[in-house]
C-alpha positions in Angstrom: 0.0 0.0 0.0 1.4 3.4 -1.0 1.6 5.8 2.0 1.5 9.6 1.8 3.3 12.3 3.7 1.2 13.2 6.8 1.8 16.4 8.7 -0.6 15.3 11.5 1.8 12.6 12.6 3.7 15.3 14.4 1.2 14.9 17.2 2.0 11.2 17.8 4.6 12.0 20.5 1.8 13.6 22.5 0.2 10.2 23.1 2.4 7.7 24.9 0.3 4.6 24.2 1.1 4.9 20.5 4.7 3.8 21.3 3.5 0.5 22.8 0.3 -0.5 21.0 -1.3 -0.3 17.6 -4.1 1.9 18.9 -7.2 1.8 16.6 -10.0 2.3 19.1 -10.5 6.0 19.4 -14.2 5.6 18.6 -14.4 4.0 22.1 -11.6 5.6 24.1 -9.2 8.2 22.6 -5.5 7.9 23.4 -4.5 9.8 26.5 -2.3 12.9 25.9 0.9 12.8 27.9 0.1 16.2 29.5 -3.0 14.8 31.2 -0.8 13.5 34.0 0.3 17.1 34.6 -3.2 18.4 34.6 -4.3 15.7 37.2 -1.2 16.6 39.2 -2.3 20.2 39.2 -5.7 19.2 40.5 -4.1 17.1 43.2 -1.8 20.0 44.1 -4.7 22.4 44.4 -6.7 20.0 46.6 -3.7 19.3 48.8 -2.5 23.0 49.2 -5.7 25.0 48.8 -8.3 22.7 50.1 -11.8 24.1 50.0 -10.5 27.4 48.7 -10.0 25.7 45.4 -13.7 26.0 44.6 -13.5 29.7 44.5 -10.2 29.7 42.7 -11.4 27.8 39.6 -13.1 24.5 40.4 -16.6 25.9 40.4 -16.2 27.3 36.9 -14.6 24.2 35.5 -17.8 23.0 33.7 -17.7 26.2 31.6 -13.9 26.4 31.4 -13.8 23.1 29.6 -17.0 23.9 27.8 -15.4 27.0 26.4 -12.5 25.0 25.1 -14.9 22.7 23.2 -17.2 25.5 21.9 -15.0 26.5 19.0 -14.8 22.8 17.9 -18.6 22.8 17.3 -19.1 26.4 16.1 -20.5 27.6 19.5 -19.8 30.8 21.4 -18.3 31.2 24.8 -20.8 30.3 27.6 -23.0 28.2 25.4 -21.4 24.8 26.2 -21.3 23.2 29.7 -20.0 19.9 31.0 -22.2 17.2 32.4 -21.2 13.7 33.7 -22.8 11.7 30.8 -24.5 12.2 27.5 -27.4 10.2 28.8 -27.8 12.7 31.6 -27.4 15.6 29.2 -30.0 14.3 26.8 -32.4 13.6 29.7 -31.8 17.1 30.9 -33.0 18.4 27.6 -36.1 16.1 27.6 -37.0 17.3 31.1 -37.0 21.0 30.0 -39.9 20.7 27.5 -43.7 20.4 27.9 -45.6 17.7 26.0 -49.2 18.8 25.3 -51.4 16.1 23.7 -51.3 18.0 20.3 -47.4 18.0 20.3 -46.1 15.2 22.4 -44.0 13.0 20.1 -40.2 12.5 20.4 -38.7 11.1 17.2 -35.8 8.7 17.7 -34.3 5.9 15.5 -33.7 2.2 16.0 -30.0 2.7 15.6 -29.4 5.4 18.3 -27.1 4.6 21.1 -28.9 2.3 23.6 -28.0 4.2 26.7 -30.0 7.2 25.7 -32.8 5.0 24.4 -33.1 3.3 27.8 -33.5 6.5 29.6 -35.9 8.1 27.1 -38.1 5.0 26.9 -38.5 5.2 30.7 -38.7 8.9 31.2 -40.7 10.1 28.2 -44.1 8.5 29.2 -43.8 9.9 32.7 -43.6 13.4 31.1 -46.5 12.8 28.8 -44.3 12.3 25.7 -44.5 9.4 23.2 -41.5 7.9 21.5 -41.7 7.5 17.7 -39.0 5.0 16.7 -37.9 5.2 13.1 -36.7 1.7 11.9 -33.8 0.8 9.7 -34.1 -1.4 6.7 -30.4 -2.4 6.5 -29.1 -1.9 10.0 -26.5 0.4 8.5 -28.4 3.7 8.2 -31.8 5.3 8.5 -33.7 6.2 5.3 -33.7 10.0 5.4 -37.1 10.4 3.7 -38.7 8.0 6.2 -37.2 10.0 9.1 -38.2 13.4 7.6 -41.8 12.1 7.2 -41.8 11.1 10.8 -41.2 14.7 11.9 -44.7 16.3 11.9 -46.7 19.0 13.6 -47.1 16.5 16.5 -43.3 16.4 17.0 -41.9 18.1 20.0 -38.3 16.9 19.9 -36.1 15.0 17.4 -33.5 13.3 19.6 -31.1 11.3 17.5 -27.5 10.3 17.1 -25.5 12.4 14.7 -23.3 9.5 13.8 -24.7 6.0 14.3 -22.4 4.1 16.6 -22.4 0.6 15.0 -21.9 1.7 11.3 -20.5 5.2 11.6 -23.3 6.4 9.3 -23.6 10.2 9.4 -27.2 11.4 9.6 -28.1 14.4 7.4 -28.4 16.8 10.4 -28.9 19.9 8.2 -32.0 18.4 6.5 -33.3 17.1 9.8 -33.0 20.5 11.5 -34.6 22.2 8.5 -37.6 19.9 8.6 -38.0 20.3 12.3 -37.9 24.1 12.0 -40.6 23.9 9.3 -43.0 22.1 11.6 -42.1 23.9 14.8 -40.1 21.0 16.4 -36.8 21.1 18.2 -33.7 19.0 17.6 -31.2 17.5 20.1 -28.2 15.7 18.5 -26.2 13.0 20.3 -22.8 13.9 18.8 -20.6 11.6 20.8 -19.4 9.8 17.6 -19.0 12.9 15.5 -17.3 15.8 17.4 -13.5 15.4 17.1 -13.4 13.4 13.9 -15.8 15.4 11.6 -16.4 19.2 11.5 -19.6 20.1 13.3 -21.1 23.6 13.3 -24.2 24.0 15.5 -25.0 27.4 14.1 -24.8 26.4 10.5 -26.9 23.3 11.2 -29.4 25.4 13.3 -29.5 22.6 15.9 -31.2 23.5 19.2 -29.3 21.2 21.5 -26.2 19.0 21.1 -24.6 16.6 23.5 -21.3 14.9 23.2 -18.3 13.8 25.2 -14.5 14.0 25.3 -14.1 10.2 25.9 -13.7 9.2 22.3 -12.4 11.3 19.4 -11.6 14.3 21.6 -9.1 12.3 23.7 -10.3 13.6 27.0 -11.0 10.5 29.0 -14.2 9.3 30.8 -16.5 11.5 32.9 -16.4 14.7 30.7 -19.5 15.2 28.5 -20.9 18.4 27.1 -24.2 20.0 26.4 -24.8 22.9 24.0 -28.0 24.9 24.1 -28.8 27.6 21.5 -29.2 31.0 23.2 -33.0 31.0 22.5 -33.3 27.6 24.2 -31.6 28.9 27.3 -33.9 31.9 27.4 -37.1 29.9 26.9 -36.6 26.7 28.8 -35.2 25.4 32.1 -34.8 21.7 32.8 -36.5 19.9 35.6 -33.5 17.7 35.9 -31.3 20.3 37.6 -29.1 21.0 40.6 -27.5 23.8 42.5 -24.9 24.7 39.9 -27.8 25.8 37.7 -29.2 28.2 40.3 -28.8 31.9 39.8 -27.4 32.4 43.3 -26.3 28.9 44.4 -24.5 30.0 47.6 -27.6 31.7 48.9 -29.0 28.2 49.4 -32.5 29.3 48.5 -35.1 26.6 48.8 -36.7 27.7 45.6 -35.1 27.1 42.2 -34.3 30.3 40.2 -32.5 29.2 37.0 -29.3 30.9 36.0 -28.8 32.4 32.6 -27.1 31.0 29.6 -25.3 27.7 29.7 -25.2 27.6 33.5 -28.9 26.7 33.7 -28.2 23.3 32.1 -25.9 22.2 34.9 -26.7 19.9 37.7 -25.1 19.2 41.1 -21.5 19.4 42.2 -19.2 18.9 39.1 -16.8 16.0 38.8 -13.7 18.1 38.9 -10.9 15.5 38.3 -12.6 14.4 35.0 -12.8 18.0 33.9 -9.1 18.6 34.5 -8.3 15.4 32.5 -10.5 16.6 29.7 -8.7 19.8 29.0 -5.8 18.6 26.9 -7.4 16.5 24.2 -9.7 19.2 22.8 -6.7 21.6 22.9 -4.7 19.3 20.7 -7.6 18.6 18.4 -8.1 22.3 17.9 -4.4 22.7 17.1 -4.5 19.8 14.6 -7.6 21.2 12.9 -10.9 19.4 12.2 -10.8 19.9 8.4 -7.4 18.2 8.3 -8.5 15.4 10.7 -11.6 14.8 8.6 -9.6 14.6 5.3 -7.3 12.1 6.8 -10.1 10.1 8.3 -11.8 9.8 4.9 -8.6 8.7 3.2 -7.7 6.1 5.9 -11.2 4.6 6.2 -11.3 4.3 2.4 -8.0 2.5 2.6 -9.4 0.0 5.2 -12.5 -0.6 3.0 -10.3 -1.3 0.0 -8.3 -3.9 2.0 -11.5 -5.5 3.3 -13.0 -5.7 -0.3 -9.8 -7.3 -1.5 -10.3 -10.1 1.0 -14.0 -10.5 0.5 -14.9 -9.3 4.0 -18.3 -7.7 4.6 -18.0 -4.0 5.5 -20.5 -2.5 7.9 -19.9 1.1 7.0 -21.2 3.5 4.4 -19.4 3.6 1.1 -20.4 7.2 0.5 -17.7 9.3 2.2 -20.2 12.0 2.8 -22.2 9.6 5.0 -19.2 7.8 6.7 -17.8 8.8 10.0 -14.5 7.7 11.4 -15.0 3.9 11.9 -15.0 0.9 9.7 -16.5 -2.4 10.9 -15.5 -5.7 9.3 -17.5 -8.9 9.5 -14.7 -11.4 9.3 -15.0 -15.1 10.1 -14.9 -15.8 13.9 -14.9 -12.0 14.5 -15.2 -12.1 18.3 -12.3 -14.6 18.6 -10.2 -12.7 16.1 -10.8 -9.5 18.0 -9.6 -11.1 21.3 -6.5 -12.4 19.4 -5.8 -8.9 18.1 -6.0 -7.5 21.6 -3.6 -10.1 22.9 -1.1 -8.8 20.3 -1.5 -5.2 21.5 -3.5 -4.4 18.4 -6.3 -2.5 20.1 -9.7 -2.5 18.4 -13.2 -3.4 19.5 -16.0 -5.8 18.6 -19.7 -5.2 18.5 -22.3 -7.9 17.8 -24.0 -7.2 14.5 -21.2 -5.1 13.3 -18.0 -7.1 13.8 -14.5 -5.8 14.4 -14.5 -2.0 14.5 -11.3 -0.2 13.4 -11.0 3.5 14.1 -8.0 5.4 12.8 -7.5 8.9 14.1 -5.3 11.8 13.3 -2.3 10.2 15.0 -2.6 6.9 13.1 0.0 5.9 10.5 -1.0 4.2 7.2 1.4 1.4 8.2 -0.7 0.7 11.2 -3.7 0.1 9.0 -1.7 -2.4 7.0 -0.6 -4.0 10.2 -4.1 -4.6 11.6 -5.3 -6.2 8.4 -2.2 -8.3 8.1 -2.7 -9.5 11.7 -6.3 -10.5 10.9 -5.0 -12.4 7.9 -2.5 -14.2 10.1 -4.9 -15.0 12.9 -7.4 -16.5 10.4 -4.8 -18.4 8.3 -3.0 -20.0 11.3 -6.1 -20.7 13.3 -4.8 -18.6 16.2 -8.3 -17.4 16.9 -9.1 -20.9 18.2 -7.2 -20.2 21.4 -9.9 -17.6 22.2 -12.9 -19.7 21.4 -15.3 -19.9 24.3 -13.7 -17.0 26.1 -16.4 -15.1 27.8 -14.6 -11.9 28.8 -15.9 -8.7 27.2 -14.1 -7.3 24.2 -14.1 -3.5 24.7 
């Protein structure tokens, strides 16, 4: 395979795990920047030396400090993005902010949205008077856009869908979805966990009302740091029922009545998870320096390279062929996929496996072309030698 000059590889030294593993799982957990250890050390030093005073010296504002670092990566303004513990909680916070009259009580979702959000919406929506409209998939790869648009009607209160589908990396046409929602008076909340950091996202250009995502994956920020964007009009008009004291206008007055803060603050909850926010600062900074247009161009090239290699071997590919609709991950359905995935992990070739999709390979801006050759060659060897048999019947979870 011919490899090209790649200026983004200058960032490889920022990620120590790349020197010990072939790391191709940034769709699940991005590689840790080496400077995260320094940031966590700073947190520990502040706790050790400043104690409770650290809250007034920066900890309390951390949900907006990190939010403001993420905001330029999604086309948002300062103060419009805040950090929440999980995307599930963020999406439920949005759901809890709206009313659901009988004439407009439908929440449109799809059969391929991430299950965690689906679990919570299925349980919470009926208690709020909302009804879930679940748009099916014909091929388990994507959602027919016309069917989805036809499901958005004058009865729709909220469209709450994944921007990129987690199994297939199928990119939903968010611009058309937002346009249809505006036409009928509905709102849109995108779960952008699998898009932000690997494809350019512009909340203002899309006209999206809400967007949630996290730093865990493509933003290389580790677990516990998720973000919620609300358009200014949404923060003026709505306040969530799922709330907490950080969202109060005067939290340290300890008023027993909730008075929502303005702007992004009103979407917060209780006491923030400060160590996770310190850990999340460095990844978005590096992504911003690398540039999302350059990251996207490389992702398209490398995922195309992976698909070509799979086609040459006759493997089924569970990813869109159209680069406009394909995110950063390619899933292969190879023989004995679960066992092959475990064999790869044993060789420090770090991928993941999902039932119904197969082995998911996710190159990122720090991935070399040679590493893509290596993962495919390793799968060839595992299948040819029968090395997968050593992992038959193993019940441990493949990440």
